[in-house]
N, C-alpha and C positions, 0 to 999 in steps of 0.2 A: 221439316223442309227438305225436299229432295232437290239433289245436286245434278248436274248435267256434265258429262265426261266429255272427253275430247272425241269421243265417235257420236256424240249427240244422244246418247243413250241416257235415260233418267235414271239415277240409281238413288234409291229409297235412302233416307238418312240414317237409318239403324246399320243398314249395310255399310255406308261410308264409315261410320264410326269403329264397326268392326275391322275394316280395312286398315284404316288409321293405327289399331290398336297391334295388327298381325305386322305392318312396316315397322312398327316400333321395334317388337321383339325381334324382326329379324335385323334390323340397325344393329341391336346390341349383340345379338351373336355374332354377326360381322365384325364388329369392334374388338370382341373377345378373340374372335380366331386371328384377327391381324396382330394383336398383341402377342399371341402364341409364336406367331410366325417369325416376328422380329427377335423374340427371346430365343428361338431355336437357330436363326440366322447369326445370331450373336456368337452363340456357344460352337457352332460349326466354325466361324470364321478364327475365333481364339485357336480351336484345336489344330485347324489348317496351318496357321502362323506357327505354332509349336513345332509342328511336324516339320514344316520349311527350315526353320531356324536349326533343329536337330540334324537333318540332313544337310547342311550346307558345310559341316565339319567332317563328311563322311565322304573320303575320296572313292570315286567310282560309281556313286549311287547317284540316280537323275533325282532330281527335286521335284514334288507333284507339280509345282508352278517355276515360270520363270522368273526368279528373283535375283536382284542385283545383290552380288555377294560383297561383302565388305572385306577388303584385303586384311592379312593377317597384321597385328602390330610387329613394327620393327625396331630395332636398337638404333639410338642416333647415328651410329658408324653405317649401318647397313642403309639409313634413310640417305646419308651422304653418297654412298656408293650408287644408291638406284637414281638419286637427282643427278649424279654426274653422269649416269647412262642416259637419261632423258635428253642432258645438255648435249650430249655427244652426238646423239640421234638426230636432236633439232639441228646441230650445226652440218650435220651430213646432209640433211634434207634441203638443207638452206645453202644450196650450191657449194657446199663443201667449204664454206668460209670459216677460216680460222678465228679466235679472239684476238685482237690486237695485243701482241706483248709491250710491255711497259720498258721501253729500251733505257730510259733514264734510271729505274731501279736496278736493271739487268748490269749496267756499266757504273754503278755508284761507287766502286772501289777502284775504278781506272783500269778493270779487267777487261780491256777492249782486245777482242779476238785478231783483229788485224793490227795490233799495235806496232809490230815489228817491219810493217808495210812503211812506216814512216822512216824507218831507220835504216833499211837496207840499201844500198846505192845501186846493186846491180843484179840479176836473176840467181846468182850465187850468193847466199847468204854472206853478207858481211856489213856488220853494224860498225857505222864510223867510230863508236867509242872504244872498239878494238885497236884503233889507231893510236888512240891517246895510251890505251894502257901498254901497247907494245914498247912505249918509251921507257917504261920500268918493268920488263918483265919478271925480274925477281922478286916481286911481291907477290907472284901466283905460284913460282916454281917449287914444288915439294910442300905446298901448303896445304891446309885444310880450310876450305871456304864455305861460307853460307850466304847463299843469295837471296834476300828478302824483298819479296814482289816479284817473282822469277817469271811470271807471265807464262809462256806455252814452251820457255827453258832454250830457246835458240840461243840466244848468248851466254846462257850459263854453259851450255853444251861447247860451245866455242872458245870460251875462255879456257875449260879444262884440257881441251883437245890442242889450242896452240901454245899455252902457256905451261903444259904437264904439270897441272896441280895435282896434288895428291889426291884430294877428294873434294866433292862438292854436294852440298845439301841445299835444292832449290823449295823454297817456300812461296806459296800463294793462298790467298784468301778464298780464290776460285777454284772448286773442286774439279771442275771441268777443264780447265788449263792445266792442273798439275797431271791430269789424267793424260789429256795430249802430250805433256812433256815426257811423261813417263813411257807412255808408248812409243815417242820416238827413241827413246834408250833401248826400248826391246828390239824395235828392227834394226837399230844400229847392232846391235848382239846378233842377231840373226845374221844379218849380212857379213859380221866379220868371221864367223865360223869359227870362233875359239871357244872353248870350253870355260866355265867359271874358275875352275880351278886352275887353267893355263894361263888365264888372263886376271887371276886374282889380283886387286891393288891396282890395276890398270884401266884407262879408258877402253869400252865404257862402263865397265864394272866398278868404276869409283864414282859413279854419279848416281843419285836418286832423288825423286822431287816427292814431297809431302804436303798435304793440305793443312791448312790453318791459320789461325789469326795469330799474329806477332804480337798484338796489343793484350796485355793480361787481364782477366776479370780484375785483379786487385793487386794493388801496389805491394802487398804482403807476400806474394808469389815471387818477388824479385830476391827474397832471403836465398832462395833454395836455388838461385843459379851459380853454376859453376864455369870455369873458363874452358872451353872447348874447339875453339876456334882460333885460327892465326889470321884470318882476313874475313870481314863481313861487307858484302856489297850490299848498299842502298842506293838504288839507282832508279831517279823520278818516281820516288813512293812517298816522299815527305807530305806531298801535297794531299794525298787520299786518306793517308793516317791522320791529318790534320782535320780534314772535313769530316772525317767519320767519328773521330774519337776526340776530338778538341785539343786543346793547348795541354791538358793533362794527359790524353793517352800518347801523344807525339813526345812528350818529355819522357813518360814512361819508358817508352820504345828507344829512346837514347840512352837511358841509364842501363837497359837490358843489354843493348848492343856493347857497351864497355864493360858489363860483368861476364859477357860470354866470350869476350877475347883473352886471349893468353898473354902473359906478360910480352910486350913488344908488337903485340898485334896491331893490324892497322883496320881502320874502317874508312871504306870508299864511299863518298857520300856524293850524290847529285841532286841536290835539292831544286826545286820549282821556285821561281819567284812569285811574289803574292800577287801580280798582277795577273797570272794564269788562274788563279782560284775565282776569281769573280764571274769567268765563263762558266764554271760548274756548280756555283751556289744554288741553280735552280732545279738541279736533279731530283731533289727530294725537299721535303719539307723541313726534315731533321736537319740536312747539310745546309740550308739557308739559316735555320737557328745557329746552327754551329759557326758558319761563317762570320754571323754579325757578331758573336762572342771572342772571336780571336783577338786575344793582345800580344801572343808569342809570333813575333813575324821571322820570316826567313832571314833577316838581316841579324836576328838576334840569336841564331843559331850557333854560330862559333863562339861566341862569348859563353853560351851556356854549357858547350861540349868542353869547353878549356876549364869552366868554372869549378867550384869545390862540388857542386851539386853531382857532377858526372864525373871528372877527372882526366880526361884527356891530357896530354904533356903538351903537344904541339898540333899545329895546322900547316900542310903546305898545299898550293895549287898545282894539281897534277896535269891539267890542262883543260882547254875547251873545245870539244868537238866541232868542226864545220860541217856544215849541212845545208841544203837548198832551203829547208824550213827554218826560218829565223826561232820559232819556238823550241826548238829542241837544241840551241847553241846554251847549253848549261855548262856553267864551271864545274869540274870534278875536283873535289877536295879530298886530301888524304888526312885522318887525323890518328894521331900515334899514342898507343898506350906504353908507359914505361915497364 
């Protein structure tokens, strides 16, 4: 049978059979060539990829293709540093907005930077408690003092200067405050134009401030305490020890004060009333928990200090500062050691 093609040309049947067989052969050859090309491309791709990976770690050489390089592995510490840099750059780009600081946690120990602003009566520093201390100046004259919770040291410096104490060590849990206090002493030394040799044992060379927590990590450390001070000042600090270290921490601090005093020594105590605790219980979750667990109230302090567990012989009321802010009208007590 003859077949008519698209050009209306009559093709004999035998020719059509030959054309079909030829097309089949060509199709098989095309298929074989395609398979070979695919294999060749696969080998070339693998070789190129290996070359690129090798060149990525050679500095100064250009890779044949633009390939996104993986950052080298970093230590956890290095990653934190890089993350902090990224955060810093983000903050700078975001109108230089700094993350807000949690003021509650910053001042959880009562370490307020402007604390003495509530105590000063005029532009020349004068803490109203100095008037109470002035009624018994002999308590300080030629005595070695420890001021627990000295803050920025303004009151400590004035006590030594005004009442001619032999020496004073100021202690505070806030390192920045003790640094400020020590810098104040450094400035006074520079202004005095006196050498350390010429003014040895005299103000301001008899004052120093140190950073530390007065509450010990373990009660067993009380066994190594030895008498070294004539007077210990603990002024408006008991609340903060109480809120942060609970009943046990405050009781330990009282026992340590007694052990650090020489025979005949004095503890000058200005405790805060318990109703002032409530306003600070929300500073942190831990302080809230500690507040709810308190059983040892300020009205119990005197009995405890005079009891067998501590051992003070007597207590007398030194006075109560008068001030425009009622919250600072706190009685100042003197506990004496035999």
